[in-house]
VEXDREN-2710 file (C-alpha; in Angstrom, 1 decimal):
% VEXDREN-2710
k/r/px/py/pz
1/UNK/31.2/23.1/-5.2
2/UNK/32.1/27.4/-6.4
3/UNK/35.7/27.0/-4.8
4/UNK/36.5/23.6/-6.8
5/UNK/35.2/25.2/-10.4
6/UNK/36.9/28.3/-9.9
7/UNK/40.4/26.4/-8.8
8/UNK/39.7/24.4/-12.2
9/UNK/38.9/26.9/-14.4
10/UNK/41.6/28.8/-13.1
11/UNK/43.6/25.6/-13.5
12/UNK/42.8/24.3/-17.1
13/UNK/43.5/27.3/-18.2
14/UNK/47.2/27.2/-19.3
15/UNK/47.3/23.3/-18.7
16/UNK/48.5/21.5/-22.4
17/UNK/47.8/18.3/-20.7
18/UNK/44.0/19.2/-19.8
19/UNK/43.9/20.3/-23.4
20/UNK/45.7/17.6/-24.8
21/UNK/43.4/15.2/-22.9
22/UNK/39.8/17.4/-24.1
23/UNK/41.1/17.4/-27.4
24/UNK/41.7/13.4/-27.2
25/UNK/38.5/12.0/-25.3
26/UNK/36.0/15.0/-26.8
27/UNK/37.6/15.4/-30.1
28/UNK/37.7/19.0/-29.0
29/UNK/38.7/21.0/-26.1
30/UNK/36.8/22.9/-25.0
31/UNK/37.8/22.8/-21.8
32/UNK/34.9/20.3/-21.0
33/UNK/33.8/19.6/-17.6
34/UNK/30.4/17.6/-18.2
35/UNK/30.2/14.7/-20.0
36/UNK/29.0/15.7/-23.0
37/UNK/31.6/15.1/-26.8
38/UNK/31.8/16.5/-29.9
39/UNK/29.3/14.2/-31.4
40/UNK/26.8/14.7/-28.6
41/UNK/26.8/18.3/-28.3
42/UNK/26.4/18.9/-32.1
43/UNK/23.2/15.8/-32.0
44/UNK/21.9/18.7/-29.2
45/UNK/22.3/21.6/-31.7
46/UNK/20.9/20.4/-34.8
47/UNK/18.3/18.9/-32.0
48/UNK/17.1/21.7/-30.6
49/UNK/17.4/23.6/-34.2
50/UNK/19.9/26.4/-33.5
51/UNK/19.3/29.0/-36.2
52/UNK/22.1/31.9/-36.7
53/UNK/20.1/34.9/-35.5
54/UNK/18.3/32.9/-33.0
55/UNK/18.7/33.8/-28.7
56/UNK/20.0/31.2/-26.9
57/UNK/20.8/30.8/-23.1
58/UNK/23.4/27.9/-22.1
59/UNK/23.2/27.0/-17.9
60/UNK/25.3/26.5/-16.8
61/UNK/28.6/26.6/-19.4
62/UNK/31.8/27.7/-17.0
63/UNK/34.3/29.9/-18.9
64/UNK/32.2/30.0/-22.1
65/UNK/33.7/27.7/-25.0
66/UNK/31.5/25.6/-25.6
67/UNK/29.1/28.6/-26.0
68/UNK/31.5/30.1/-28.2
69/UNK/31.8/26.9/-30.0
70/UNK/27.8/26.9/-30.2
71/UNK/27.3/30.5/-31.4
72/UNK/30.8/30.6/-33.6
73/UNK/29.3/27.0/-35.5
74/UNK/25.2/28.3/-35.9
75/UNK/25.7/32.5/-35.9
76/UNK/23.2/32.6/-32.8
77/UNK/23.7/35.3/-30.0
78/UNK/24.3/32.8/-27.0
79/UNK/24.6/34.0/-23.4
80/UNK/26.3/31.7/-21.4
81/UNK/25.2/31.8/-17.3
82/UNK/27.4/30.5/-14.4
83/UNK/27.1/30.3/-10.6
84/UNK/31.4/30.9/-11.0
85/UNK/32.5/34.8/-11.1
86/UNK/35.4/33.7/-12.2
87/UNK/34.7/31.4/-14.8
88/UNK/32.2/34.3/-16.2
89/UNK/35.4/36.8/-15.7
90/UNK/37.8/34.0/-18.1
91/UNK/34.6/34.5/-21.3
92/UNK/33.9/37.5/-21.2
93/UNK/37.7/38.4/-21.5
94/UNK/38.0/35.5/-23.7
95/UNK/35.2/36.4/-26.3
96/UNK/35.1/40.4/-25.8
97/UNK/35.5/40.6/-30.1
98/UNK/32.7/38.6/-30.0
99/UNK/30.5/40.8/-28.4
100/UNK/28.3/41.5/-30.8
101/UNK/26.9/37.7/-30.1
102/UNK/28.5/35.9/-27.3
103/UNK/27.4/37.5/-23.7
104/UNK/28.3/35.9/-20.3
105/UNK/26.4/36.7/-17.0
106/UNK/26.8/35.1/-13.4
107/UNK/23.5/33.4/-12.4
108/UNK/22.7/30.6/-9.7
109/UNK/19.9/28.2/-11.1
110/UNK/18.6/28.2/-7.7
111/UNK/17.8/31.9/-8.0
112/UNK/17.4/32.9/-11.9
113/UNK/17.0/35.7/-12.4
114/UNK/16.0/35.8/-16.4
115/UNK/13.7/38.3/-18.5
116/UNK/10.2/36.4/-19.3
117/UNK/10.1/34.9/-23.7
118/UNK/13.3/36.6/-24.0
119/UNK/14.7/33.0/-25.5
120/UNK/14.7/30.5/-29.0
121/UNK/16.4/28.4/-26.2
122/UNK/18.0/27.2/-23.5
123/UNK/20.8/25.0/-23.4
124/UNK/21.3/22.3/-19.7
125/UNK/24.4/20.6/-20.4
126/UNK/25.1/18.1/-17.7
127/UNK/24.3/21.4/-15.5
128/UNK/20.4/20.5/-14.0
129/UNK/22.2/18.5/-11.6
130/UNK/22.5/21.5/-9.4
131/UNK/19.0/22.9/-9.0
132/UNK/17.7/21.6/-5.8
133/UNK/14.1/21.7/-7.1
134/UNK/14.3/19.9/-11.0
135/UNK/10.3/21.3/-11.1
136/UNK/10.8/24.3/-10.9
137/UNK/13.9/24.9/-12.4
138/UNK/12.8/23.3/-15.2
139/UNK/9.3/25.7/-15.1
140/UNK/11.6/28.6/-14.7
141/UNK/13.5/28.2/-18.3
142/UNK/10.2/28.0/-20.0
143/UNK/9.1/30.7/-18.3
144/UNK/11.9/32.1/-20.6
145/UNK/11.0/30.5/-23.7
146/UNK/9.6/32.7/-27.0
147/UNK/6.4/31.3/-28.6
148/UNK/7.5/28.3/-30.1
149/UNK/11.0/28.2/-27.8
150/UNK/12.8/24.8/-27.6
151/UNK/14.6/23.6/-24.3
152/UNK/17.4/21.0/-24.6
153/UNK/19.2/19.0/-22.0
154/UNK/22.2/16.4/-22.2
155/UNK/21.4/14.7/-18.9
156/UNK/22.7/11.5/-17.4
157/UNK/20.8/9.5/-14.5
158/UNK/21.7/5.9/-13.0
159/UNK/23.3/4.9/-9.6
160/UNK/25.8/6.8/-7.9
161/UNK/28.7/4.7/-6.1
162/UNK/27.7/5.6/-2.5
163/UNK/23.9/4.2/-3.4
164/UNK/23.5/0.0/-2.7
165/UNK/22.7/-1.3/-5.4
166/UNK/19.4/-2.9/-4.2
167/UNK/18.4/0.8/-3.5
168/UNK/18.2/2.0/-6.6
169/UNK/14.9/2.6/-8.2
170/UNK/15.2/0.9/-11.5
171/UNK/12.0/1.4/-12.8
172/UNK/13.5/5.5/-13.2
173/UNK/15.8/4.9/-15.9
174/UNK/13.1/4.9/-18.2
175/UNK/13.0/8.7/-19.7
176/UNK/10.0/9.6/-18.7
177/UNK/10.2/9.1/-14.6
178/UNK/13.7/10.3/-14.2
179/UNK/13.9/13.0/-11.9
180/UNK/14.3/15.6/-15.1
181/UNK/11.8/13.3/-17.6
182/UNK/9.6/13.7/-14.2
183/UNK/9.9/17.9/-13.8
184/UNK/9.6/18.2/-17.8
185/UNK/5.4/16.5/-17.3
186/UNK/5.2/18.5/-14.2
187/UNK/5.7/21.8/-16.1
188/UNK/3.4/20.7/-18.9
189/UNK/6.3/20.1/-21.6
190/UNK/6.4/17.7/-24.6
191/UNK/9.8/16.4/-24.8
192/UNK/11.7/13.6/-27.1
193/UNK/14.4/11.5/-26.3
194/UNK/17.7/10.2/-27.5
195/UNK/19.7/7.2/-25.9
196/UNK/23.4/7.8/-25.8
197/UNK/23.8/5.5/-22.7
198/UNK/26.2/3.1/-25.3
199/UNK/28.4/6.6/-26.2
200/UNK/28.7/7.3/-22.9
201/UNK/29.8/3.5/-21.3
202/UNK/32.3/4.2/-24.4
203/UNK/33.2/7.7/-23.4
204/UNK/33.9/6.3/-20.2
205/UNK/36.3/3.5/-20.9
206/UNK/38.1/6.1/-23.3
207/UNK/38.7/8.8/-20.1
208/UNK/40.2/6.1/-17.5
209/UNK/42.2/4.6/-20.9
210/UNK/43.7/8.2/-21.6
211/UNK/43.9/9.7/-18.0
212/UNK/45.8/6.5/-16.8
213/UNK/48.3/7.4/-19.7
214/UNK/48.3/11.1/-18.6
215/UNK/48.4/11.1/-14.8
216/UNK/52.4/11.8/-14.8
217/UNK/51.5/15.2/-16.9
218/UNK/49.0/15.5/-14.5
219/UNK/51.0/15.8/-12.1
220/UNK/54.1/17.4/-13.2
221/UNK/51.3/20.6/-13.6
222/UNK/50.1/19.9/-10.9
223/UNK/46.8/19.2/-11.4
224/UNK/45.8/16.0/-9.2
225/UNK/42.6/17.1/-8.0
226/UNK/41.8/17.6/-11.3
227/UNK/43.2/13.7/-12.4
228/UNK/41.4/12.4/-9.5
229/UNK/37.8/14.5/-10.2
230/UNK/37.9/12.8/-13.4
231/UNK/39.3/9.8/-13.1
232/UNK/35.8/10.1/-10.0
233/UNK/33.2/10.4/-12.9
234/UNK/34.7/7.7/-15.2
235/UNK/34.7/4.7/-12.8
236/UNK/31.7/5.6/-11.5
237/UNK/29.7/6.1/-14.6
238/UNK/31.5/2.7/-16.2
239/UNK/29.9/0.2/-13.8
240/UNK/27.6/2.1/-13.3
241/UNK/26.4/1.1/-17.0
242/UNK/27.9/-2.2/-16.7
243/UNK/25.9/-2.7/-13.8
244/UNK/22.8/-1.7/-15.9
245/UNK/22.1/1.0/-13.7
246/UNK/22.8/3.9/-15.6
247/UNK/21.1/6.1/-18.5
248/UNK/22.5/9.0/-21.0
249/UNK/19.6/11.1/-22.6
250/UNK/19.0/14.2/-24.6
251/UNK/15.7/15.4/-24.1
252/UNK/14.4/17.9/-26.6
253/UNK/11.3/20.0/-24.4
254/UNK/8.4/22.6/-25.5
255/UNK/5.3/23.8/-24.2
256/UNK/1.9/22.4/-24.9
257/UNK/0.3/23.6/-27.6
END
């Protein structure tokens, strides 16, 4: 997995076709590998109330372009954590002039080394999937929050293409029953949920159309592996939503009073 992401971030740093893809699909080129467009990202920022001077931890943020956008927009101090040393090195070099409010560290979501009560907000934008134990990870996040702190997740849950329709537990599509919802409850958190499933389907269809159009440019840049990865994601999400076996949620969670 790390080899894929190292190759991905090295390739897209100077890729004109991937920049065009992100701009046309997501609304802005933030080198997105996940599923959040600018509308979802801005909704997340508003929902968790990121303010100037807030201390924010962005989990699994890759080369830090999303963390940089959040800091530029809000004035918060944002730390980006990712398991790819190459991505962190690129993020640090690119944002050197903003080091007073941006920092980047190598870290593993399954072995977090985060100080207690260090952050006002912790964000997981399509990164909780890399956790081997959602409850343990969410509890680690919670311990790193300052009093009054919030957790924000952009998260999808649904049938993967290799899972038979009859084997997928449809009852777990409800926000409180997803693996993330169960983990939040287990860690003593309360949460609110915004449903972005319709938008996720629209985004998947838009990705499919634009990827089909841009395939020759991806091939010309030698980025077929990225095209195939992005198209596979789009096909899987579109099919699962159309089957009624996929949901996308924005969770905002905080410890119980």
